[in-house]
Jmol script that loads the backbone (N, CA, C; Angstrom):
load data "model"
ATOM      1  N   MET A   1      97.519  99.113  83.257  1.00  0.00           N
ATOM      2  CA  MET A   1      97.689 100.233  84.151  1.00  0.00           C
ATOM      3  C   MET A   1      99.153 100.660  84.129  1.00  0.00           C
ATOM      4  N   ASN A   2      99.377 101.936  83.983  1.00  0.00           N
ATOM      5  CA  ASN A   2     100.731 102.464  83.886  1.00  0.00           C
ATOM      6  C   ASN A   2     101.353 102.664  85.264  1.00  0.00           C
ATOM      7  N   LYS A   3     102.662 102.570  85.292  1.00  0.00           N
ATOM      8  CA  LYS A   3     103.386 102.835  86.530  1.00  0.00           C
ATOM      9  C   LYS A   3     103.288 104.318  86.879  1.00  0.00           C
ATOM     10  N   TRP A   4     103.327 104.599  88.176  1.00  0.00           N
ATOM     11  CA  TRP A   4     103.393 105.960  88.709  1.00  0.00           C
ATOM     12  C   TRP A   4     102.152 106.805  88.423  1.00  0.00           C
ATOM     13  N   THR A   5     101.003 106.182  88.104  1.00  0.00           N
ATOM     14  CA  THR A   5      99.822 106.972  87.764  1.00  0.00           C
ATOM     15  C   THR A   5      98.633 106.738  88.682  1.00  0.00           C
ATOM     16  N   ARG A   6      98.683 105.798  89.595  1.00  0.00           N
ATOM     17  CA  ARG A   6      97.510 105.481  90.415  1.00  0.00           C
ATOM     18  C   ARG A   6      97.357 106.475  91.555  1.00  0.00           C
ATOM     19  N   TRP A   7      96.246 107.183  91.554  1.00  0.00           N
ATOM     20  CA  TRP A   7      96.026 108.218  92.559  1.00  0.00           C
ATOM     21  C   TRP A   7      95.925 107.630  93.961  1.00  0.00           C
ATOM     22  N   GLU A   8      95.410 106.396  94.082  1.00  0.00           N
ATOM     23  CA  GLU A   8      95.261 105.780  95.395  1.00  0.00           C
ATOM     24  C   GLU A   8      96.616 105.634  96.089  1.00  0.00           C
ATOM     25  N   ASP A   9      97.613 105.225  95.321  1.00  0.00           N
ATOM     26  CA  ASP A   9      98.942 105.038  95.907  1.00  0.00           C
ATOM     27  C   ASP A   9      99.617 106.368  96.199  1.00  0.00           C
ATOM     28  N   TRP A  10      99.356 107.384  95.378  1.00  0.00           N
ATOM     29  CA  TRP A  10      99.891 108.716  95.675  1.00  0.00           C
ATOM     30  C   TRP A  10      99.276 109.268  96.957  1.00  0.00           C
ATOM     31  N   VAL A  11      98.000 108.996  97.186  1.00  0.00           N
ATOM     32  CA  VAL A  11      97.353 109.434  98.430  1.00  0.00           C
ATOM     33  C   VAL A  11      98.001 108.724  99.622  1.00  0.00           C
ATOM     34  N   ALA A  12      98.270 107.430  99.486  1.00  0.00           N
ATOM     35  CA  ALA A  12      98.915 106.688 100.574  1.00  0.00           C
ATOM     36  C   ALA A  12     100.306 107.240 100.865  1.00  0.00           C
ATOM     37  N   VAL A  13     101.046 107.587  99.827  1.00  0.00           N
ATOM     38  CA  VAL A  13     102.365 108.204 100.018  1.00  0.00           C
ATOM     39  C   VAL A  13     102.207 109.536 100.753  1.00  0.00           C
ATOM     40  N   GLY A  14     101.199 110.313 100.371  1.00  0.00           N
ATOM     41  CA  GLY A  14     100.951 111.593 101.033  1.00  0.00           C
ATOM     42  C   GLY A  14     100.580 111.422 102.500  1.00  0.00           C
ATOM     43  N   VAL A  15      99.750 110.432 102.792  1.00  0.00           N
ATOM     44  CA  VAL A  15      99.376 110.163 104.184  1.00  0.00           C
ATOM     45  C   VAL A  15     100.614 109.772 104.992  1.00  0.00           C
ATOM     46  N   GLY A  16     101.446 108.933 104.416  1.00  0.00           N
ATOM     47  CA  GLY A  16     102.676 108.538 105.097  1.00  0.00           C
ATOM     48  C   GLY A  16     103.592 109.724 105.348  1.00  0.00           C
ATOM     49  N   LEU A  17     103.687 110.606 104.371  1.00  0.00           N
ATOM     50  CA  LEU A  17     104.519 111.795 104.518  1.00  0.00           C
ATOM     51  C   LEU A  17     103.980 112.714 105.615  1.00  0.00           C
ATOM     52  N   VAL A  18     102.675 112.914 105.633  1.00  0.00           N
ATOM     53  CA  VAL A  18     102.062 113.749 106.670  1.00  0.00           C
ATOM     54  C   VAL A  18     102.297 113.136 108.048  1.00  0.00           C
ATOM     55  N   ALA A  19     102.104 111.832 108.178  1.00  0.00           N
ATOM     56  CA  ALA A  19     102.310 111.170 109.469  1.00  0.00           C
ATOM     57  C   ALA A  19     103.759 111.295 109.932  1.00  0.00           C
ATOM     58  N   ALA A  20     104.708 111.091 109.026  1.00  0.00           N
ATOM     59  CA  ALA A  20     106.119 111.174 109.394  1.00  0.00           C
ATOM     60  C   ALA A  20     106.510 112.599 109.780  1.00  0.00           C
ATOM     61  N   VAL A  21     106.020 113.589 109.045  1.00  0.00           N
ATOM     62  CA  VAL A  21     106.359 114.984 109.360  1.00  0.00           C
ATOM     63  C   VAL A  21     105.702 115.420 110.664  1.00  0.00           C
ATOM     64  N   CYS A  22     104.442 114.996 110.859  1.00  0.00           N
ATOM     65  CA  CYS A  22     103.735 115.370 112.087  1.00  0.00           C
ATOM     66  C   CYS A  22     104.347 114.725 113.322  1.00  0.00           C
ATOM     67  N   ALA A  23     105.072 113.638 113.154  1.00  0.00           N
ATOM     68  CA  ALA A  23     105.758 113.024 114.286  1.00  0.00           C
ATOM     69  C   ALA A  23     106.757 114.000 114.894  1.00  0.00           C
ATOM     70  N   PHE A  24     107.299 114.875 114.063  1.00  0.00           N
ATOM     71  CA  PHE A  24     108.250 115.872 114.549  1.00  0.00           C
ATOM     72  C   PHE A  24     107.599 117.228 114.804  1.00  0.00           C
ATOM     73  N   ALA A  25     106.588 117.577 114.030  1.00  0.00           N
ATOM     74  CA  ALA A  25     106.029 118.924 114.060  1.00  0.00           C
ATOM     75  C   ALA A  25     105.009 119.155 115.171  1.00  0.00           C
ATOM     76  N   LEU A  26     104.294 118.122 115.586  1.00  0.00           N
ATOM     77  CA  LEU A  26     103.249 118.288 116.593  1.00  0.00           C
ATOM     78  C   LEU A  26     103.773 117.904 117.968  1.00  0.00           C
ATOM     79  N   PRO A  27     103.171 118.466 119.028  1.00  0.00           N
ATOM     80  CA  PRO A  27     103.576 118.064 120.386  1.00  0.00           C
ATOM     81  C   PRO A  27     103.342 116.571 120.592  1.00  0.00           C
ATOM     82  N   GLN A  28     104.327 115.925 121.177  1.00  0.00           N
ATOM     83  CA  GLN A  28     104.277 114.476 121.328  1.00  0.00           C
ATOM     84  C   GLN A  28     103.584 114.067 122.623  1.00  0.00           C
ATOM     85  N   MET A  29     102.903 112.938 122.550  1.00  0.00           N
ATOM     86  CA  MET A  29     102.271 112.327 123.712  1.00  0.00           C
ATOM     87  C   MET A  29     102.564 110.837 123.665  1.00  0.00           C
ATOM     88  N   GLY A  30     102.817 110.246 124.809  1.00  0.00           N
ATOM     89  CA  GLY A  30     103.063 108.809 124.842  1.00  0.00           C
ATOM     90  C   GLY A  30     104.154 108.413 123.860  1.00  0.00           C
ATOM     91  N   ALA A  31     103.876 107.389 123.095  1.00  0.00           N
ATOM     92  CA  ALA A  31     104.842 106.888 122.110  1.00  0.00           C
ATOM     93  C   ALA A  31     104.438 107.300 120.700  1.00  0.00           C
ATOM     94  N   SER A  32     103.915 108.512 120.564  1.00  0.00           N
ATOM     95  CA  SER A  32     103.420 108.933 119.248  1.00  0.00           C
ATOM     96  C   SER A  32     104.530 109.071 118.217  1.00  0.00           C
ATOM     97  N   MET A  33     105.708 109.540 118.625  1.00  0.00           N
ATOM     98  CA  MET A  33     106.770 109.736 117.637  1.00  0.00           C
ATOM     99  C   MET A  33     107.191 108.426 116.975  1.00  0.00           C
ATOM    100  N   PRO A  34     107.556 107.387 117.714  1.00  0.00           N
ATOM    101  CA  PRO A  34     107.978 106.169 117.019  1.00  0.00           C
ATOM    102  C   PRO A  34     106.853 105.523 116.198  1.00  0.00           C
ATOM    103  N   TRP A  35     105.633 105.543 116.716  1.00  0.00           N
ATOM    104  CA  TRP A  35     104.521 104.950 115.981  1.00  0.00           C
ATOM    105  C   TRP A  35     104.269 105.678 114.673  1.00  0.00           C
ATOM    106  N   MET A  36     104.145 106.992 114.751  1.00  0.00           N
ATOM    107  CA  MET A  36     103.816 107.758 113.543  1.00  0.00           C
ATOM    108  C   MET A  36     104.967 107.788 112.556  1.00  0.00           C
ATOM    109  N   LEU A  37     106.181 107.911 113.055  1.00  0.00           N
ATOM    110  CA  LEU A  37     107.336 107.945 112.161  1.00  0.00           C
ATOM    111  C   LEU A  37     107.496 106.607 111.441  1.00  0.00           C
ATOM    112  N   THR A  38     107.428 105.512 112.182  1.00  0.00           N
ATOM    113  CA  THR A  38     107.591 104.188 111.589  1.00  0.00           C
ATOM    114  C   THR A  38     106.487 103.887 110.584  1.00  0.00           C
ATOM    115  N   LEU A  39     105.236 104.076 110.999  1.00  0.00           N
ATOM    116  CA  LEU A  39     104.128 103.774 110.093  1.00  0.00           C
ATOM    117  C   LEU A  39     104.092 104.731 108.910  1.00  0.00           C
ATOM    118  N   GLY A  40     104.461 105.989 109.117  1.00  0.00           N
ATOM    119  CA  GLY A  40     104.516 106.945 108.014  1.00  0.00           C
ATOM    120  C   GLY A  40     105.539 106.532 106.963  1.00  0.00           C
ATOM    121  N   VAL A  41     106.729 106.179 107.414  1.00  0.00           N
ATOM    122  CA  VAL A  41     107.782 105.762 106.475  1.00  0.00           C
ATOM    123  C   VAL A  41     107.376 104.471 105.768  1.00  0.00           C
ATOM    124  N   LEU A  42     106.779 103.521 106.496  1.00  0.00           N
ATOM    125  CA  LEU A  42     106.351 102.274 105.867  1.00  0.00           C
ATOM    126  C   LEU A  42     105.228 102.504 104.854  1.00  0.00           C
ATOM    127  N   LEU A  43     104.324 103.436 105.140  1.00  0.00           N
ATOM    128  CA  LEU A  43     103.281 103.771 104.163  1.00  0.00           C
ATOM    129  C   LEU A  43     103.879 104.400 102.905  1.00  0.00           C
ATOM    130  N   ILE A  44     104.874 105.245 103.080  1.00  0.00           N
ATOM    131  CA  ILE A  44     105.553 105.840 101.920  1.00  0.00           C
ATOM    132  C   ILE A  44     106.191 104.746 101.075  1.00  0.00           C
ATOM    133  N   VAL A  45     106.898 103.826 101.711  1.00  0.00           N
ATOM    134  CA  VAL A  45     107.567 102.740 100.985  1.00  0.00           C
ATOM    135  C   VAL A  45     106.538 101.856 100.274  1.00  0.00           C
ATOM    136  N   ALA A  46     105.460 101.475 100.984  1.00  0.00           N
ATOM    137  CA  ALA A  46     104.436 100.628 100.371  1.00  0.00           C
ATOM    138  C   ALA A  46     103.777 101.336  99.194  1.00  0.00           C
ATOM    139  N   GLY A  47     103.503 102.619  99.340  1.00  0.00           N
ATOM    140  CA  GLY A  47     102.903 103.377  98.237  1.00  0.00           C
ATOM    141  C   GLY A  47     103.827 103.461  97.031  1.00  0.00           C
ATOM    142  N   LEU A  48     105.105 103.683  97.271  1.00  0.00           N
ATOM    143  CA  LEU A  48     106.057 103.766  96.162  1.00  0.00           C
ATOM    144  C   LEU A  48     106.235 102.413  95.468  1.00  0.00           C
ATOM    145  N   VAL A  49     106.239 101.336  96.251  1.00  0.00           N
ATOM    146  CA  VAL A  49     106.328 100.000  95.647  1.00  0.00           C
ATOM    147  C   VAL A  49     105.095  99.743  94.790  1.00  0.00           C
ATOM    148  N   ASN A  50     103.920 100.105  95.302  1.00  0.00           N
ATOM    149  CA  ASN A  50     102.687  99.925  94.528  1.00  0.00           C
ATOM    150  C   ASN A  50     102.678 100.787  93.271  1.00  0.00           C
ATOM    151  N   LEU A  51     103.253 101.971  93.348  1.00  0.00           N
ATOM    152  CA  LEU A  51     103.328 102.824  92.161  1.00  0.00           C
ATOM    153  C   LEU A  51     104.283 102.250  91.125  1.00  0.00           C
ATOM    154  N   ALA A  52     105.394 101.689  91.581  1.00  0.00           N
ATOM    155  CA  ALA A  52     106.400 101.153  90.662  1.00  0.00           C
ATOM    156  C   ALA A  52     105.967  99.819  90.057  1.00  0.00           C
ATOM    157  N   MET A  53     105.219  99.017  90.811  1.00  0.00           N
ATOM    158  CA  MET A  53     104.785  97.694  90.355  1.00  0.00           C
ATOM    159  C   MET A  53     103.281  97.559  90.584  1.00  0.00           C
ATOM    160  N   PRO A  54     102.459  98.078  89.685  1.00  0.00           N
ATOM    161  CA  PRO A  54     101.016  98.174  89.939  1.00  0.00           C
ATOM    162  C   PRO A  54     100.233  96.870  89.911  1.00  0.00           C
ATOM    163  N   GLY A  55     100.841  95.725  89.814  1.00  0.00           N
ATOM    164  CA  GLY A  55     100.090  94.478  89.806  1.00  0.00           C
ATOM    165  C   GLY A  55     100.292  93.634  91.047  1.00  0.00           C
ATOM    166  N   MET A  56     100.932  94.181  92.071  1.00  0.00           N
ATOM    167  CA  MET A  56     101.230  93.415  93.280  1.00  0.00           C
ATOM    168  C   MET A  56     100.084  93.550  94.282  1.00  0.00           C
ATOM    169  N   VAL A  57      99.180  92.607  94.254  1.00  0.00           N
ATOM    170  CA  VAL A  57      97.989  92.654  95.110  1.00  0.00           C
ATOM    171  C   VAL A  57      98.384  92.569  96.582  1.00  0.00           C
ATOM    172  N   ALA A  58      99.380  91.774  96.903  1.00  0.00           N
ATOM    173  CA  ALA A  58      99.791  91.611  98.298  1.00  0.00           C
ATOM    174  C   ALA A  58     100.236  92.943  98.908  1.00  0.00           C
ATOM    175  N   MET A  59     100.893  93.778  98.118  1.00  0.00           N
ATOM    176  CA  MET A  59     101.336  95.071  98.642  1.00  0.00           C
ATOM    177  C   MET A  59     100.157  95.997  98.921  1.00  0.00           C
ATOM    178  N   GLU A  60      99.062  95.838  98.194  1.00  0.00           N
ATOM    179  CA  GLU A  60      97.865  96.627  98.498  1.00  0.00           C
ATOM    180  C   GLU A  60      97.322  96.244  99.869  1.00  0.00           C
ATOM    181  N   TYR A  61      97.363  94.950 100.172  1.00  0.00           N
ATOM    182  CA  TYR A  61      96.916  94.506 101.493  1.00  0.00           C
ATOM    183  C   TYR A  61      97.880  94.954 102.589  1.00  0.00           C
ATOM    184  N   VAL A  62      99.168  94.994 102.290  1.00  0.00           N
ATOM    185  CA  VAL A  62     100.142  95.515 103.247  1.00  0.00           C
ATOM    186  C   VAL A  62      99.838  96.986 103.525  1.00  0.00           C
ATOM    187  N   GLN A  63      99.560  97.733 102.482  1.00  0.00           N
ATOM    188  CA  GLN A  63      99.218  99.148 102.623  1.00  0.00           C
ATOM    189  C   GLN A  63      97.946  99.308 103.458  1.00  0.00           C
ATOM    190  N   LEU A  64      96.963  98.450 103.240  1.00  0.00           N
ATOM    191  CA  LEU A  64      95.726  98.484 104.016  1.00  0.00           C
ATOM    192  C   LEU A  64      96.017  98.186 105.489  1.00  0.00           C
ATOM    193  N   ALA A  65      96.846  97.200 105.769  1.00  0.00           N
ATOM    194  CA  ALA A  65      97.193  96.853 107.145  1.00  0.00           C
ATOM    195  C   ALA A  65      97.951  97.984 107.829  1.00  0.00           C
ATOM    196  N   LEU A  66      98.843  98.643 107.100  1.00  0.00           N
ATOM    197  CA  LEU A  66      99.564  99.778 107.675  1.00  0.00           C
ATOM    198  C   LEU A  66      98.618 100.921 108.013  1.00  0.00           C
ATOM    199  N   GLY A  67      97.635 101.158 107.156  1.00  0.00           N
ATOM    200  CA  GLY A  67      96.637 102.184 107.443  1.00  0.00           C
ATOM    201  C   GLY A  67      95.827 101.836 108.682  1.00  0.00           C
ATOM    202  N   ALA A  68      95.453 100.555 108.816  1.00  0.00           N
ATOM    203  CA  ALA A  68      94.713 100.127 109.996  1.00  0.00           C
ATOM    204  C   ALA A  68      95.556 100.275 111.263  1.00  0.00           C
ATOM    205  N   LEU A  69      96.836  99.952 111.159  1.00  0.00           N
ATOM    206  CA  LEU A  69      97.732 100.139 112.303  1.00  0.00           C
ATOM    207  C   LEU A  69      97.874 101.612 112.673  1.00  0.00           C
ATOM    208  N   LEU A  70      97.959 102.475 111.675  1.00  0.00           N
ATOM    209  CA  LEU A  70      98.039 103.907 111.947  1.00  0.00           C
ATOM    210  C   LEU A  70      96.773 104.385 112.649  1.00  0.00           C
ATOM    211  N   PHE A  71      95.634 103.825 112.275  1.00  0.00           N
ATOM    212  CA  PHE A  71      94.367 104.205 112.904  1.00  0.00           C
ATOM    213  C   PHE A  71      94.317 103.795 114.380  1.00  0.00           C
ATOM    214  N   VAL A  72      94.804 102.606 114.711  1.00  0.00           N
ATOM    215  CA  VAL A  72      94.750 102.143 116.103  1.00  0.00           C
ATOM    216  C   VAL A  72      95.988 102.530 116.912  1.00  0.00           C
ATOM    217  N   ALA A  73      96.975 103.115 116.270  1.00  0.00           N
ATOM    218  CA  ALA A  73      98.214 103.494 116.956  1.00  0.00           C
ATOM    219  C   ALA A  73      98.001 104.409 118.160  1.00  0.00           C
ATOM    220  N   PRO A  74      97.073 105.367 118.132  1.00  0.00           N
ATOM    221  CA  PRO A  74      96.897 106.196 119.335  1.00  0.00           C
ATOM    222  C   PRO A  74      96.543 105.385 120.581  1.00  0.00           C
ATOM    223  N   TRP A  75      95.784 104.322 120.437  1.00  0.00           N
ATOM    224  CA  TRP A  75      95.452 103.487 121.590  1.00  0.00           C
ATOM    225  C   TRP A  75      96.629 102.598 121.959  1.00  0.00           C
ATOM    226  N   LEU A  76      97.330 102.074 120.970  1.00  0.00           N
ATOM    227  CA  LEU A  76      98.473 101.212 121.256  1.00  0.00           C
ATOM    228  C   LEU A  76      99.654 101.995 121.825  1.00  0.00           C
ATOM    229  N   GLY A  77      99.821 103.223 121.348  1.00  0.00           N
ATOM    230  CA  GLY A  77     100.957 104.036 121.772  1.00  0.00           C
ATOM    231  C   GLY A  77     100.667 104.983 122.924  1.00  0.00           C
ATOM    232  N   GLY A  78      99.454 104.971 123.427  1.00  0.00           N
ATOM    233  CA  GLY A  78      99.126 105.794 124.585  1.00  0.00           C
ATOM    234  C   GLY A  78      99.007 107.276 124.294  1.00  0.00           C
ATOM    235  N   TYR A  79      98.576 107.640 123.096  1.00  0.00           N
ATOM    236  CA  TYR A  79      98.382 109.056 122.788  1.00  0.00           C
ATOM    237  C   TYR A  79      96.997 109.327 122.216  1.00  0.00           C
ATOM    238  N   ALA A  80      95.999 108.634 122.742  1.00  0.00           N
ATOM    239  CA  ALA A  80      94.629 108.744 122.239  1.00  0.00           C
ATOM    240  C   ALA A  80      93.835 109.864 122.897  1.00  0.00           C
ATOM    241  N   ASP A  81      94.482 110.873 123.427  1.00  0.00           N
ATOM    242  CA  ASP A  81      93.790 112.016 124.017  1.00  0.00           C
ATOM    243  C   ASP A  81      93.061 112.780 122.914  1.00  0.00           C
ATOM    244  N   MET A  82      91.781 113.043 123.107  1.00  0.00           N
ATOM    245  CA  MET A  82      90.970 113.704 122.077  1.00  0.00           C
ATOM    246  C   MET A  82      91.455 115.121 121.767  1.00  0.00           C
ATOM    247  N   GLN A  83      92.185 115.723 122.667  1.00  0.00           N
ATOM    248  CA  GLN A  83      92.689 117.078 122.447  1.00  0.00           C
ATOM    249  C   GLN A  83      94.014 117.095 121.685  1.00  0.00           C
ATOM    250  N   ALA A  84      94.620 115.941 121.521  1.00  0.00           N
ATOM    251  CA  ALA A  84      95.936 115.868 120.877  1.00  0.00           C
ATOM    252  C   ALA A  84      95.798 115.864 119.355  1.00  0.00           C
ATOM    253  N   GLY A  85      96.426 116.818 118.715  1.00  0.00           N
ATOM    254  CA  GLY A  85      96.414 116.861 117.258  1.00  0.00           C
ATOM    255  C   GLY A  85      97.084 115.652 116.641  1.00  0.00           C
ATOM    256  N   VAL A  86      98.079 115.121 117.332  1.00  0.00           N
ATOM    257  CA  VAL A  86      98.807 113.977 116.806  1.00  0.00           C
ATOM    258  C   VAL A  86      97.901 112.741 116.721  1.00  0.00           C
ATOM    259  N   ALA A  87      96.981 112.597 117.655  1.00  0.00           N
ATOM    260  CA  ALA A  87      96.040 111.472 117.601  1.00  0.00           C
ATOM    261  C   ALA A  87      95.093 111.632 116.419  1.00  0.00           C
ATOM    262  N   TRP A  88      94.630 112.847 116.175  1.00  0.00           N
ATOM    263  CA  TRP A  88      93.731 113.082 115.048  1.00  0.00           C
ATOM    264  C   TRP A  88      94.423 112.820 113.714  1.00  0.00           C
ATOM    265  N   VAL A  89      95.697 113.154 113.620  1.00  0.00           N
ATOM    266  CA  VAL A  89      96.452 112.858 112.393  1.00  0.00           C
ATOM    267  C   VAL A  89      96.489 111.347 112.175  1.00  0.00           C
ATOM    268  N   SER A  90      96.704 110.590 113.236  1.00  0.00           N
ATOM    269  CA  SER A  90      96.730 109.132 113.112  1.00  0.00           C
ATOM    270  C   SER A  90      95.369 108.581 112.715  1.00  0.00           C
ATOM    271  N   TRP A  91      94.311 109.054 113.362  1.00  0.00           N
ATOM    272  CA  TRP A  91      92.981 108.529 113.063  1.00  0.00           C
ATOM    273  C   TRP A  91      92.547 108.862 111.637  1.00  0.00           C
ATOM    274  N   ILE A  92      92.681 110.116 111.257  1.00  0.00           N
ATOM    275  CA  ILE A  92      92.243 110.530 109.921  1.00  0.00           C
ATOM    276  C   ILE A  92      93.151 109.920 108.846  1.00  0.00           C
ATOM    277  N   GLY A  93      94.461 109.997 109.067  1.00  0.00           N
ATOM    278  CA  GLY A  93      95.396 109.421 108.099  1.00  0.00           C
ATOM    279  C   GLY A  93      95.221 107.924 107.949  1.00  0.00           C
ATOM    280  N   GLY A  94      95.018 107.217 109.056  1.00  0.00           N
ATOM    281  CA  GLY A  94      94.802 105.777 108.998  1.00  0.00           C
ATOM    282  C   GLY A  94      93.532 105.420 108.250  1.00  0.00           C
ATOM    283  N   ALA A  95      92.458 106.170 108.510  1.00  0.00           N
ATOM    284  CA  ALA A  95      91.192 105.918 107.815  1.00  0.00           C
ATOM    285  C   ALA A  95      91.331 106.164 106.316  1.00  0.00           C
ATOM    286  N   VAL A  96      91.995 107.254 105.953  1.00  0.00           N
ATOM    287  CA  VAL A  96      92.195 107.557 104.531  1.00  0.00           C
ATOM    288  C   VAL A  96      93.046 106.472 103.872  1.00  0.00           C
ATOM    289  N   ALA A  97      94.109 106.037 104.544  1.00  0.00           N
ATOM    290  CA  ALA A  97      94.975 104.998 103.977  1.00  0.00           C
ATOM    291  C   ALA A  97      94.220 103.686 103.784  1.00  0.00           C
ATOM    292  N   VAL A  98      93.361 103.322 104.728  1.00  0.00           N
ATOM    293  CA  VAL A  98      92.573 102.093 104.601  1.00  0.00           C
ATOM    294  C   VAL A  98      91.604 102.212 103.427  1.00  0.00           C
ATOM    295  N   ILE A  99      90.938 103.345 103.313  1.00  0.00           N
ATOM    296  CA  ILE A  99      89.953 103.530 102.238  1.00  0.00           C
ATOM    297  C   ILE A  99      90.617 103.473 100.869  1.00  0.00           C
ATOM    298  N   VAL A 100      91.726 104.199 100.682  1.00  0.00           N
ATOM    299  CA  VAL A 100      92.348 104.199  99.353  1.00  0.00           C
ATOM    300  C   VAL A 100      92.981 102.846  99.031  1.00  0.00           C
ATOM    301  N   ALA A 101      93.493 102.140 100.044  1.00  0.00           N
ATOM    302  CA  ALA A 101      94.040 100.801  99.783  1.00  0.00           C
ATOM    303  C   ALA A 101      92.921  99.838  99.392  1.00  0.00           C
ATOM    304  N   ALA A 102      91.766  99.953 100.052  1.00  0.00           N
ATOM    305  CA  ALA A 102      90.632  99.102  99.696  1.00  0.00           C
ATOM    306  C   ALA A 102      90.152  99.395  98.278  1.00  0.00           C
ATOM    307  N   LEU A 103      90.170 100.666  97.893  1.00  0.00           N
ATOM    308  CA  LEU A 103      89.784 101.033  96.526  1.00  0.00           C
ATOM    309  C   LEU A 103      90.787 100.540  95.488  1.00  0.00           C
ATOM    310  N   ALA A 104      92.035 100.345  95.889  1.00  0.00           N
ATOM    311  CA  ALA A 104      93.082  99.952  94.948  1.00  0.00           C
ATOM    312  C   ALA A 104      93.210  98.443  94.778  1.00  0.00           C
ATOM    313  N   VAL A 105      92.586  97.662  95.641  1.00  0.00           N
ATOM    314  CA  VAL A 105      92.757  96.201  95.576  1.00  0.00           C
ATOM    315  C   VAL A 105      92.200  95.628  94.273  1.00  0.00           C
ATOM    316  N   ARG A 106      90.972  95.965  93.926  1.00  0.00           N
ATOM    317  CA  ARG A 106      90.356  95.390  92.723  1.00  0.00           C
ATOM    318  C   ARG A 106      91.134  95.768  91.452  1.00  0.00           C
ATOM    319  N   PRO A 107      91.517  97.038  91.237  1.00  0.00           N
ATOM    320  CA  PRO A 107      92.321  97.331  90.043  1.00  0.00           C
ATOM    321  C   PRO A 107      93.657  96.582  90.028  1.00  0.00           C
ATOM    322  N   ALA A 108      94.268  96.401  91.197  1.00  0.00           N
ATOM    323  CA  ALA A 108      95.525  95.647  91.250  1.00  0.00           C
ATOM    324  C   ALA A 108      95.293  94.193  90.875  1.00  0.00           C
ATOM    325  N   MET A 109      94.171  93.629  91.306  1.00  0.00           N
ATOM    326  CA  MET A 109      93.847  92.246  90.928  1.00  0.00           C
ATOM    327  C   MET A 109      93.640  92.137  89.425  1.00  0.00           C
ATOM    328  N   HIS A 110      92.992  93.132  88.849  1.00  0.00           N
ATOM    329  CA  HIS A 110      92.754  93.137  87.403  1.00  0.00           C
ATOM    330  C   HIS A 110      94.082  93.179  86.644  1.00  0.00           C
ATOM    331  N   VAL A 111      94.985  94.034  87.061  1.00  0.00           N
ATOM    332  CA  VAL A 111      96.305  94.129  86.402  1.00  0.00           C
ATOM    333  C   VAL A 111      97.064  92.826  86.598  1.00  0.00           C
ATOM    334  N   HIS A 112      96.990  92.262  87.799  1.00  0.00           N
ATOM    335  CA  HIS A 112      97.688  91.014  88.080  1.00  0.00           C
ATOM    336  C   HIS A 112      97.160  89.879  87.204  1.00  0.00           C
ATOM    337  N   ASP A 113      95.847  89.806  87.040  1.00  0.00           N
ATOM    338  CA  ASP A 113      95.241  88.757  86.206  1.00  0.00           C
ATOM    339  C   ASP A 113      95.635  88.895  84.747  1.00  0.00           C
ATOM    340  N   ARG A 114      95.739  90.139  84.254  1.00  0.00           N
ATOM    341  CA  ARG A 114      96.108  90.351  82.845  1.00  0.00           C
ATOM    342  C   ARG A 114      97.549  89.982  82.571  1.00  0.00           C
ATOM    343  N   THR A 115      98.419  90.082  83.585  1.00  0.00           N
ATOM    344  CA  THR A 115      99.842  89.804  83.347  1.00  0.00           C
ATOM    345  C   THR A 115     100.187  88.329  83.468  1.00  0.00           C
ATOM    346  N   LEU A 116      99.255  87.534  84.038  1.00  0.00           N
ATOM    347  CA  LEU A 116      99.527  86.091  84.156  1.00  0.00           C
ATOM    348  C   LEU A 116      99.311  85.410  82.814  1.00  0.00           C
ATOM    349  N   PRO A 117     100.211  84.506  82.442  1.00  0.00           N
ATOM    350  CA  PRO A 117     100.009  83.762  81.194  1.00  0.00           C
ATOM    351  C   PRO A 117      98.884  82.743  81.374  1.00  0.00           C
ATOM    352  N   HIS A 118      98.050  82.596  80.355  1.00  0.00           N
ATOM    353  CA  HIS A 118      96.921  81.652  80.411  1.00  0.00           C
ATOM    354  C   HIS A 118      97.158  80.506  79.491  1.00  0.00           C
TER     355      HIS A 118
END
end "model"
wireframe off; spacefill off
backbone 0.3
color backbone group
């Protein structure tokens, strides 16, 4: 698998970028800004690390955990109002990040297994 070519990691970077930008662009509720900004930036970093080093299975799980945290962040940060656009960004973005990270685990394991000396 080539570096910088996995669509799953590019999607995770995009989700992180959307979350970080929406932290500033949408009306804030509760602690939505720190939650979305922090998790967005961490998703961007995890996605870029996965793109640069496509055999790191642990980073795929980190990306999955960050997506799950983004999904539950509206309840943890007190901005789970159904009318709030910022909550919907967290829920949808978190779900997408979890799905693409789950899809990327098996290919990362395959690349990791091929690079180990036997």
